[in-house]
C-alpha positions in Angstrom: -26.5 -4.6 -12.4 -25.0 -2.4 -9.6 -21.2 -2.1 -8.7 -20.7 -2.7 -5.0 -17.3 -1.5 -4.6 -16.6 1.9 -6.2 -13.4 2.9 -4.8 -11.3 0.1 -6.7 -8.8 1.5 -9.0 -9.2 0.0 -12.0 -6.6 1.9 -14.0 -3.6 0.3 -11.7 -5.5 -3.2 -12.9 -3.4 -6.0 -14.5 -4.7 -8.8 -16.6 -4.7 -10.9 -13.7 -6.2 -8.3 -11.4 -9.6 -8.3 -14.0 -9.5 -12.3 -14.0 -9.8 -12.4 -10.3 -12.6 -9.6 -9.8 -16.1 -11.6 -9.9 -17.7 -8.7 -10.6 -16.0 -8.0 -13.8 -16.1 -11.7 -14.8 -20.0 -11.4 -14.5 -20.6 -8.2 -15.7 -18.8 -9.6 -19.4 -20.6 -12.8 -19.1 -24.1 -11.7 -18.3 -23.7 -8.3 -19.9 -26.5 -5.8 -20.2 -27.0 -2.3 -20.8 -26.1 -1.0 -17.1 -22.8 -3.2 -17.1 -21.9 -2.1 -20.8 -22.4 1.5 -19.9 -20.1 1.0 -16.2 -17.2 0.1 -18.3 -17.7 2.9 -20.9 -17.8 5.2 -18.5 -14.7 4.3 -16.7 -13.4 4.1 -20.5 -14.3 7.7 -21.2 -12.6 9.0 -17.9 -9.5 7.6 -18.6 -10.1 5.3 -15.0 -9.4 2.0 -16.4 -6.2 -0.2 -17.8 -7.7 -0.3 -21.3 -5.0 -2.8 -22.6 -5.2 -5.2 -19.3 -9.0 -4.7 -19.9 -9.3 -5.8 -23.3 -7.2 -8.1 -22.9 -9.3 -9.7 -19.7 -12.7 -9.4 -21.4 -11.4 -11.3 -25.0 -10.5 -13.9 -22.8 -13.9 -14.2 -20.8 -15.9 -13.7 -24.3 -13.7 -16.5 -25.9 -14.9 -18.7 -23.1 -18.7 -18.4 -24.1 -18.1 -19.5 -27.4 -17.1 -22.8 -25.5 -20.6 -22.7 -23.9 -18.8 -23.4 -20.7 -21.8 -23.0 -18.5 -20.8 -25.5 -15.5 -17.7 -23.1 -14.7 -18.8 -19.9 -12.5 -17.4 -17.1 -11.8 -15.6 -17.9 -8.6 -14.4 -20.9 -10.1 -12.7 -19.5 -13.1 -11.2 -16.9 -10.5 -9.9 -19.6 -8.5 -8.2 -21.4 -11.7 -6.4 -18.0 -13.2 -4.9 -18.0 -9.4 -3.8 -21.5 -9.5 -2.4 -20.6 -13.1 -0.4 -17.9 -11.3 0.8 -19.5 -8.2 1.8 -22.8 -9.8 3.8 -24.3 -11.9 1.7 -24.7 -15.8 1.9 -28.0 -16.7 0.9 -29.4 -13.0 -2.1 -27.1 -13.1 -3.2 -27.5 -16.7 -3.5 -31.8 -15.4 -5.0 -30.8 -12.5 -8.0 -28.5 -15.0 -8.1 -32.0 -16.9 -9.0 -34.0 -13.9 -10.9 -31.1 -12.5 -13.8 -30.3 -14.9 -13.9 -32.9 -17.6 -13.4 -32.5 -21.5 -14.7 -28.8 -21.7 -11.3 -27.9 -19.4 -8.8 -28.6 -21.8 -10.8 -25.7 -24.3 -10.4 -23.3 -21.0 -6.8 -24.4 -19.5 -5.6 -23.8 -23.9 -7.4 -20.7 -23.4 -5.4 -19.7 -20.4 -2.0 -20.4 -21.3 -2.7 -18.7 -24.9 -3.5 -15.7 -22.9 -0.8 -15.8 -20.8 1.6 -16.3 -23.6 0.3 -13.5 -25.6 -0.1 -11.1 -22.4 1.7 -11.7 -19.7 5.1 -11.6 -21.6 4.7 -8.2 -22.7 4.4 -6.9 -19.5 7.3 -8.6 -18.1 9.7 -8.8 -20.6 12.7 -7.0 -19.5 13.6 -3.8 -20.7 17.7 -4.4 -21.5 16.5 -7.1 -23.7 13.5 -5.0 -25.6 16.4 -2.5 -26.2 18.9 -4.7 -27.1 16.3 -6.3 -29.8 14.7 -3.2 -30.6 17.4 -1.1 -32.0 16.3 2.0 -34.1 18.7 3.3 -36.6 17.4 7.0 -36.9 17.3 8.8 -40.2 14.6 10.4 -39.5 14.7 14.4 -38.5 11.6 14.2 -36.7 10.9 12.8 -32.9 9.4 9.8 -33.3 7.4 7.5 -30.7 7.3 3.9 -31.7 3.8 2.9 -30.8 4.4 -0.5 -32.0 6.0 -2.5 -34.8 3.4 -1.2 -37.2 2.6 2.3 -35.6 5.2 5.3 -35.1 4.2 8.7 -34.1 6.2 11.9 -35.8 6.5 15.1 -34.2 7.5 17.9 -36.4 8.7 20.4 -33.7 12.0 21.2 -32.3 10.9 20.9 -28.6 8.1 18.8 -28.7 5.7 18.2 -24.8 4.7 14.6 -24.5 2.2 13.2 -21.9 1.3 10.1 -20.5 -1.7 9.4 -18.4 -4.2 7.2 -17.9 -6.1 7.5 -21.2 -3.1 7.5 -23.2 -0.7 10.1 -25.1 -0.9 13.6 -25.6 1.2 15.8 -27.9 0.8 19.3 -28.9 -0.8 18.0 -32.0 -3.0 14.6 -31.4 -3.6 12.4 -28.7 -3.4 8.1 -28.8 -5.5 6.0 -26.8 -3.8 3.3 -24.6 -5.5 0.6 -26.7 -2.9 1.4 -29.6 0.4 1.2 -27.7 2.1 -1.8 -26.6 4.0 -2.4 -22.9 7.2 -0.7 -24.0 7.0 2.5 -26.3 10.2 4.0 -27.5 10.9 7.9 -27.7 13.6 9.0 -30.6 14.8 12.1 -30.0 17.2 12.9 -33.4 20.3 15.2 -33.0 19.1 18.9 -33.5 16.3 18.7 -31.3 14.9 18.0 -28.1 11.6 16.7 -25.9 9.9 17.1 -22.7 8.4 13.5 -21.7 6.2 13.0 -18.7 5.7 9.5 -17.9 2.9 7.5 -16.6 3.8 8.2 -12.8 4.2 12.0 -13.4 8.2 11.8 -13.5 9.2 14.2 -16.2 12.2 13.9 -18.2 14.2 16.6 -20.3 15.4 14.4 -23.1 18.3 15.9 -25.0 19.3 15.6 -29.0 20.4 12.3 -30.2 18.7 10.3 -27.2 16.3 7.2 -27.5 14.2 6.6 -24.2 12.5 3.3 -23.7 9.8 2.9 -21.0 6.6 1.1 -19.9 3.4 2.8 -21.0 2.5 2.3 -17.0 4.7 1.2 -14.4 3.6 -1.8 -13.1 5.4 -4.4 -10.3 7.4 -3.5 -7.5 10.3 -1.0 -9.5 9.8 1.4 -12.3 12.7 1.0 -15.0 13.0 3.2 -18.1 16.2 3.0 -20.4 18.3 5.6 -22.0 20.8 5.8 -24.9 21.8 9.6 -24.7 21.3 12.4 -22.5 18.6 12.8 -20.0 17.4 15.3 -17.3 14.6 13.6 -14.8 12.8 14.8 -12.0 11.4 11.4 -10.2 8.3 11.4 -8.5 8.7 10.0 -5.0 7.3 6.4 -4.2 8.7 4.9 -1.1 7.3 1.1 -2.3 8.5 1.3 -6.3 12.1 2.8 -6.5 13.3 4.4 -10.1 15.8 2.8 -12.1 17.3 4.5 -14.8 19.0 1.5 -17.1 22.1 2.2 -19.6 24.3 0.0 -21.5 26.7 -0.6 -18.7 24.8 0.4 -15.6 21.8 1.0 -13.3 20.8 4.3 -11.3 18.7 3.4 -8.5 16.5 6.4 -6.7 13.3 6.8 -5.0 12.4 10.4 -5.7 14.9 12.8 -6.9 16.3 15.1 -9.9 19.5 14.0 -11.7 21.5 14.3 -15.1 22.4 11.1 -17.1 24.8 11.5 -20.1 25.2 8.0 -21.7 25.2 8.0 -25.2 26.4 4.6 -26.3 28.8 6.0 -29.1 30.8 7.9 -26.3 32.9 6.3 -24.0 32.1 9.0 -21.2 29.5 8.2 -19.0 28.2 10.9 -16.3 25.7 11.0 -13.6 25.0 14.2 -12.1 23.1 14.8 -8.6 20.9 17.9 -8.0 18.9 16.7 -5.2 17.7 13.5 -3.1 20.1 10.5 -3.3 21.1 7.9 -6.3 22.9 4.4 -6.0 24.8 3.4 -9.2 25.8 -0.5 -10.1 27.7 -1.6 -13.3 25.9 -4.3 -15.4 28.7 -6.4 -14.8 29.7 -5.2 -11.1 28.4 -5.5 -7.8 30.2 -2.4 -6.7 27.8 0.4 -5.9 28.0 4.0 -5.5 25.7 6.2 -3.8 25.9 9.9 -4.7 24.8 13.1 -2.4 23.5 16.3 -4.2 26.4 18.6 -6.2 28.5 15.4 -6.9 29.0 13.2 -10.3 30.0 10.0 -11.0 31.9 9.9 -14.3 32.7 6.3 -15.9 35.2 6.3 -18.6 37.1 2.8 -20.0 36.2 0.8 -16.8 37.3 3.1 -14.4 34.6 5.4 -12.2 35.0 8.6 -10.1 33.4 10.8 -7.9 33.6 15.0 -7.7 32.6 17.7 -6.5 30.8 20.0 -9.1 28.7 22.8 -10.0 25.7 20.9 -11.2 24.0 24.2 -13.0 27.4 23.5 -15.6 25.8 20.0 -16.2 22.0 20.7 -16.6 22.0 24.2 -18.3 21.4 22.7 -21.3 17.7 22.4 -20.5 17.5 25.8 -20.4 19.9 26.3 -23.8 23.0 26.9 -22.3 26.2 25.1 -22.6 28.6 25.9 -20.0 31.9 24.1 -20.4 34.9 24.6 -18.0 38.6 23.1 -19.1 37.0 20.7 -21.6 38.9 19.1 -24.7 37.9 20.7 -27.6 36.9 17.7 -29.3 34.5 16.6 -26.4 33.1 20.4 -26.6 32.7 20.1 -30.7 30.6 16.5 -30.0 28.0 18.1 -28.2 27.3 20.5 -30.4 27.4 17.8 -32.8 24.1 16.3 -31.1 23.0 19.7 -30.6 22.8 21.0 -34.0 22.7 17.9 -35.8 25.6 18.4 -37.6 28.7 16.3 -38.5 32.0 18.3 -36.5 35.6 16.5 -37.0 38.3 18.1 -35.2 42.1 17.7 -36.6 44.4 16.0 -34.0 46.4 19.1 -33.6 43.4 20.7 -31.8 41.3 17.9 -30.4 43.2 18.3 -27.2 42.7 21.7 -26.7 41.5 22.7 -23.7 38.1 25.2 -23.7 36.0 27.0 -21.0 33.2 29.3 -22.1 29.7 29.7 -22.3 27.4 29.3 -25.3 23.7 30.2 -26.0 22.2 27.1 -27.9 19.5 28.9 -29.2 22.0 31.0 -31.4 22.7 30.0 -34.9 25.6 27.4 -35.3 27.5 30.0 -37.6 27.1 32.4 -34.7 28.7 29.5 -32.1 31.5 29.3 -34.6 32.1 32.5 -35.3 32.9 33.1 -31.4 35.3 29.8 -31.3 37.6 31.7 -34.0 37.6 34.5 -32.5 38.4 33.2 -28.9 40.3 30.1 -29.7 43.4 29.6 -32.5 41.5 27.6 -34.7 39.4 27.9 -38.3 36.2 26.2 -39.0 35.6 25.2 -42.8 32.6 23.5 -43.9 33.6 20.4 -47.0 31.6 17.6 -48.3 28.7 17.7 -45.8 30.6 18.0 -42.4 32.4 21.1 -40.3 36.2 20.5 -40.1 38.2 22.2 -37.4 41.6 22.8 -38.0 44.7 25.2 -36.4 44.2 28.3 -37.9 48.1 28.5 -38.7 47.8 25.9 -41.0 
């Protein structure tokens, strides 16, 4: 069997695309050494959406179990298109009338295939995020691949890459067939990660952050969910906007660089734009805010404002530096708590103290504290598993 169209990009094929490809249907129903070698070659080269391919192949092979010799490849493609384009119940009745008793089995398999495969791809990412909250007590970086499979990474600064074949880290690789529609990256306090998504967009993920993203982007938009802080360099795609979702706002772009600070445990949200343009909208509001480079949108307690900033102050963390200018001491200590993975508590008499400075986050925490004690009227003590920051005159 010879494939007549070698230009098809099967890495972008979804389940329904395979079921509308007559060559694919024929090659599975009438498999031989050549066709099997063809699909295996694509799999080894990472040129096929393996999850969708396996689901579609299993579906076709299930049909063979019903000895359905009367339904040809074109009709099977047509039936699947009908399922897509029309109400399922109507099409189910149409199938029963159209090709007799065997069609009941086919329709049942079709509907089962839809229920098992399609919702995984189309489930709303916000719903998924709310239903799959991870209470991370682990000190390792984790990638939640499925309910039963978690990849742990012991490095402090992990590099993770998604491509057409699967996931690659410094220590191991995971095939796409082991992945579900959405994965979660959990970066604990005290660690950081670099993540390259399947479209090539690059994220630097800060400590104490959870990111949810699809293994492959499909449809007319690219969406991820963030609880924490990321810096992202979005690959431009004029046909598919990129949307960063948080618990209370969406950030929509085509291709740009910007920083998102949106820890659900904190009241403040910040979007800082480095280049390009972003559009910010609240989940419960029709109001939209468009940022230009070197602008920051800050949202807290139902109120938002845009200001001109030095973006280096807000993205210096990706280089291991923390620059702060006239920031409340309690906010500075909250940042250090995330960076170093420790509990730091400020007493009320120093919490509102305004601070300015620059810290090297690669230094030991004790050395950072020494700088604070030298520059500000505070003392820092370690008691009962946490650091207490108090006025040094008490």
